[in-house]
C-alpha positions in Angstrom: 0.0 0.0 0.0 1.0 3.6 -0.5 1.2 5.2 2.9 2.0 8.9 3.8 3.6 9.5 7.2 2.6 13.0 8.3 4.6 14.5 11.1 6.1 17.7 12.7 9.9 17.5 13.2 11.8 19.1 16.1 14.6 21.2 14.9 16.9 23.7 16.7 16.1 26.2 14.1 12.3 25.7 14.2 10.4 29.0 14.1 6.7 30.0 13.8 7.4 30.2 10.0 8.2 26.5 10.0 11.5 25.0 8.9 12.8 23.4 5.7 11.4 19.8 5.3 13.6 16.7 4.8 15.2 16.7 1.4 13.5 13.6 0.2 9.8 12.9 -0.1 10.3 9.2 0.5 11.6 7.4 3.6 15.3 7.6 4.3 17.2 6.7 7.4 19.6 9.6 7.2 17.4 12.6 8.1 19.5 15.4 9.6 20.1 15.4 13.3 17.5 17.4 15.3 18.8 19.0 18.5 16.6 19.8 21.4 14.3 22.8 20.9 12.4 25.2 23.1 9.4 24.2 25.2 7.0 25.4 22.5 7.9 22.4 20.3 8.2 19.8 23.0 5.2 17.9 21.5 6.9 17.5 18.1 8.7 14.4 17.1 12.5 13.8 16.8 14.2 12.4 13.8 14.7 9.1 15.6 10.9 8.7 16.2 10.0 9.7 12.6 12.6 7.4 11.2 11.5 4.5 13.4 7.8 4.9 12.4 8.7 5.1 8.8 10.9 2.0 9.0 8.1 0.0 10.7 5.6 1.0 8.1 8.0 0.3 5.2 8.2 -3.3 6.2 5.0 -3.9 4.3 4.2 -0.6 2.5 5.6 2.1 0.2 6.1 5.0 2.7 6.4 8.7 1.9 7.4 11.3 4.4 5.2 14.4 4.5 6.1 17.2 6.9 3.0 19.0 8.2 4.0 22.5 6.9 2.6 24.8 4.3 3.4 22.4 1.5 1.6 19.4 3.1 -1.8 20.0 1.5 -0.5 19.8 -2.1 1.7 16.8 -1.4 -1.3 14.9 0.1 -3.6 16.0 -2.7 -1.4 14.8 -5.4 0.4 11.9 -3.8 -2.1 9.1 -4.6 -1.9 7.7 -1.1 -4.1 4.8 0.1 -3.9 5.9 3.7 -2.1 8.5 5.9 -0.4 7.5 9.2 -0.8 10.7 11.2 1.5 11.7 14.1 1.4 15.5 13.4 0.9 17.6 16.5 0.2 20.8 14.5 1.7 24.2 14.6 -0.7 27.0 15.6 -3.8 27.5 17.7 -5.8 25.6 20.3 -7.1 23.2 17.6 -3.7 22.5 16.1 -3.8 18.8 16.5 -7.0 18.8 14.4 -5.5 20.6 11.4 -4.1 17.6 9.5 -7.1 15.3 10.0 -9.4 18.1 8.9 -7.4 18.5 5.8 -7.4 14.8 5.1 -11.2 14.7 5.5 -11.5 17.6 3.0 -9.4 15.5 0.6 -11.2 12.3 1.3 -8.1 10.5 2.5 -8.4 7.9 5.2 -6.0 8.2 8.1 -5.0 6.6 11.4 -6.2 7.9 14.7 -9.0 10.1 16.0 -11.0 12.7 14.0 -10.6 16.5 14.2 -13.4 16.9 16.8 -11.9 14.4 19.2 -8.4 15.8 18.7 -9.5 19.4 19.3 -11.6 18.4 22.3 -8.8 16.5 24.0 -6.3 19.3 23.7 -8.8 21.5 25.6 -8.4 19.9 29.0 -11.5 21.6 30.4 -13.8 20.5 27.6 -12.5 17.0 28.1 -13.2 17.1 31.8 -16.7 18.5 31.2 -17.6 15.6 28.9 -16.2 13.1 31.3 -18.1 14.6 34.3 -21.3 14.6 32.2 -20.9 10.8 31.6 -20.0 10.1 35.3 -16.4 9.4 34.7 -14.4 10.6 37.7 -12.2 13.7 37.2 -11.1 16.2 39.8 -13.0 19.5 40.4 -11.6 22.4 38.4 -12.0 25.9 37.1 -10.7 27.6 33.9 -9.0 30.7 35.1 -8.5 33.8 32.9 -7.5 35.6 36.1 -6.4 35.0 39.7 -9.8 36.3 40.8 -11.6 33.6 38.7 -9.4 30.9 40.3 -10.1 32.0 43.8 -13.8 32.5 43.4 -14.3 28.8 42.4 -13.9 27.7 46.0 -11.8 24.7 45.2 -10.1 22.9 48.1 -6.3 23.2 48.5 -3.9 21.8 47.5 -4.5 22.8 43.9 -2.7 22.0 40.7 -2.2 24.6 37.9 -1.4 24.0 34.3 -2.0 25.4 30.8 -5.4 24.7 29.3 -4.2 23.8 25.8 -0.8 22.1 26.1 0.7 18.6 26.0 4.0 16.8 26.8 3.9 18.3 30.4 4.5 21.8 29.0 4.0 24.4 31.7 3.8 21.8 34.5 6.6 22.2 37.1 7.2 21.6 40.8 5.6 25.0 41.4 2.3 23.9 39.7 1.4 22.4 43.1 0.0 25.2 45.2 -1.1 25.3 48.8 -2.4 28.9 49.3 -3.7 31.9 47.5 -0.3 33.6 47.2 1.2 30.6 45.3 -2.0 30.3 43.3 -1.7 33.9 42.1 1.9 33.3 41.0 1.1 30.2 39.0 -2.0 31.6 37.3 -0.1 34.7 36.3 2.8 32.5 35.0 0.5 30.5 32.8 -1.3 33.6 31.5 2.0 35.3 30.8 4.2 32.5 29.4 1.5 30.6 27.4 -1.0 33.3 26.5 -3.9 31.1 27.5 -6.1 30.4 30.5 -4.9 28.2 33.4 -6.6 25.0 34.4 -6.8 24.9 38.2 -7.7 21.5 39.6 -8.1 20.0 43.1 -4.9 17.9 43.6 -5.4 14.1 43.7 -3.1 12.5 46.3 -2.9 8.9 45.1 -0.8 6.9 42.7 -0.6 8.1 39.1 -0.8 5.9 35.9 -0.8 6.2 32.2 -2.6 3.7 30.1 -2.2 2.8 26.4 -5.2 1.7 24.4 -5.2 0.1 21.0 -8.1 -0.9 18.7 -11.7 -0.1 18.3 -15.1 -1.3 19.5 -15.1 -4.9 20.8 -11.5 -5.3 19.7 -10.2 -2.4 21.9 -7.2 -3.5 24.0 -6.2 -1.9 27.2 -2.4 -2.5 27.5 -0.7 -3.1 30.8 -0.8 0.2 32.9 2.3 2.2 33.5 2.8 3.5 37.0 4.6 6.7 37.8 7.3 6.0 40.4 7.6 9.3 42.2 10.1 7.8 44.7 12.7 7.9 41.9 12.6 11.7 41.7 15.1 14.1 43.4 14.4 14.6 47.1 13.2 18.2 46.5 10.7 17.1 43.9 7.0 16.9 44.6 5.0 13.8 43.5 4.2 15.4 40.2 5.1 14.2 36.7 6.4 17.6 35.7 8.3 18.9 32.7 11.4 18.6 34.8 10.7 14.9 35.4 9.8 14.1 31.8 12.5 16.0 30.0 15.2 17.1 32.4 15.7 14.6 35.1 14.9 11.4 33.2 17.1 11.4 30.1 18.7 8.7 27.9 22.2 9.6 29.3 21.0 9.8 32.9 17.8 7.7 33.3 15.8 7.3 36.5 13.4 4.5 37.2 10.4 6.8 36.8 8.1 4.1 35.5 6.9 0.7 36.5 5.3 -1.4 33.8 3.2 -3.4 34.4 2.1 -1.3 37.4 2.4 -3.0 40.8 -1.2 -2.7 41.9 -4.1 -4.9 43.1 -6.2 -6.5 40.5 -9.2 -4.6 41.8 -7.6 -1.3 41.1 -6.3 -2.5 37.7 -9.9 -3.5 36.8 -11.2 -0.1 37.8 -8.5 1.6 35.7 -9.4 -0.5 32.7 -13.1 0.2 33.0 -12.4 3.9 33.4 -10.1 4.0 30.3 -12.6 2.0 28.2 -15.4 4.4 29.1 -13.2 7.4 28.4 -12.1 6.1 25.0 -15.8 5.6 24.1 -17.3 8.8 25.3 -14.6 10.9 23.7 -15.0 8.9 20.5 -11.3 8.1 20.2 -10.1 5.9 17.4 -7.4 3.3 16.8 -5.1 4.3 19.7 -4.7 6.8 22.6 -3.0 7.2 26.0 -5.0 8.1 29.1 -3.4 9.6 32.3 -5.1 8.8 35.6 -4.5 9.4 39.3 -6.2 7.9 42.3 -8.2 10.2 44.6 -8.2 10.0 48.4 -10.7 7.1 48.2 -8.5 5.2 45.8 -10.8 5.8 42.8 -9.2 6.4 39.4 -9.7 9.9 38.1 -8.9 10.9 34.5 -6.3 13.6 34.3 -5.8 14.0 30.5 -6.5 12.1 27.3 -3.9 12.0 24.5 -5.1 10.7 21.1 -1.7 11.3 19.6 0.5 9.5 22.1 4.3 9.9 22.3 6.1 7.0 20.7 9.9 7.4 21.2 11.4 4.1 19.9 14.4 3.8 22.2 13.4 1.8 25.4 16.0 3.8 27.3 14.0 7.0 26.6 11.0 5.7 28.7 8.2 6.4 26.3 5.0 5.1 27.8 3.0 3.8 24.8 5.9 1.7 23.5 6.7 0.6 27.0 3.1 -0.7 27.5 3.2 -2.4 24.1 6.4 -4.2 25.0 4.8 -5.4 28.2 1.9 -6.7 26.0 4.3 -8.7 23.9 4.7 -6.3 20.9 7.9 -4.8 19.7 8.0 -1.3 18.2 7.4 -2.4 14.6 4.5 -4.6 15.6 3.0 -1.7 17.6 3.1 0.7 14.7 1.7 -1.8 12.2 -1.0 -2.7 14.6 -2.2 0.9 14.6 -2.1 0.9 10.8 -4.0 -2.4 10.5 -6.6 -1.2 13.0 -7.2 1.9 11.0 -7.4 -0.1 7.7 -10.0 -2.3 9.2 -12.0 0.6 10.6 -12.0 2.4 7.2 -12.8 -0.8 5.3 -9.7 -0.7 3.2 -8.5 -4.1 4.5 
């Protein structure tokens, strides 16, 4: 089959005007090295990830790389593709993850993953929580704060947790995001408003264990892979039990790894069953497709609460880089190539192509 792999590539030189795409339109293993970039592009994929996904897909298909920049529409329109494997996070706006799928629907091209509505909804953490709450799926009490006054007036119980409304990859989440009084709340809300030019999501803090869960499939064939537990005891002594930007990108690195994850999680079967039931219900009510990753945390009563839903999960290929979806897949008996091709085959079956 002819498959387009659509992505956003991290580059040191990346700007709002985008960067130069790879020199070849077809898969190669020698894409230029992409150094670390600023926080703004933390969601975008590295050369290593794009290369690994393309390699997996090329085992059975003719794969073409298409960077999600201003030239993408014409390349997709004229490429004659059977299906698109979409891992593009988008460039601009609060609905950026929906841009590529919306374009593909306009062109009538089938693609992997969730549709534009689900992707836009899940990047708005408050809209996600409102839908979950409506359907009786536990999630902590919250307020969307365009000002400190709005945050205080909600009457939420301390401690609170403050993060950007429209970000992923732990962007904007730091040790300081955990607040215990109005003074600290003011500082954090102002930081989000200033640094990210968007409202702050202020939630009641959940004190229990934290998990992230990978799901693969659709309908009756949906699989909940072994849950990954966040091991907060591995963090530096001054760190709070929070999976922050520091924990994700600064403290746990390939060159200096920490045992931040346990997979499968070391939990009672009863808790694991509740987590699975919550994840299945979340996947269904948000109309996710093919794959996603759901972050949860236990409340004071030990009940799983949904923190966030990511229909475009991170998929770093190197096991030493501790990427959760591939980690859960390995625990379920799939290597990286099998995982990627399982996503593709799931989408092919859903779309009726195969």
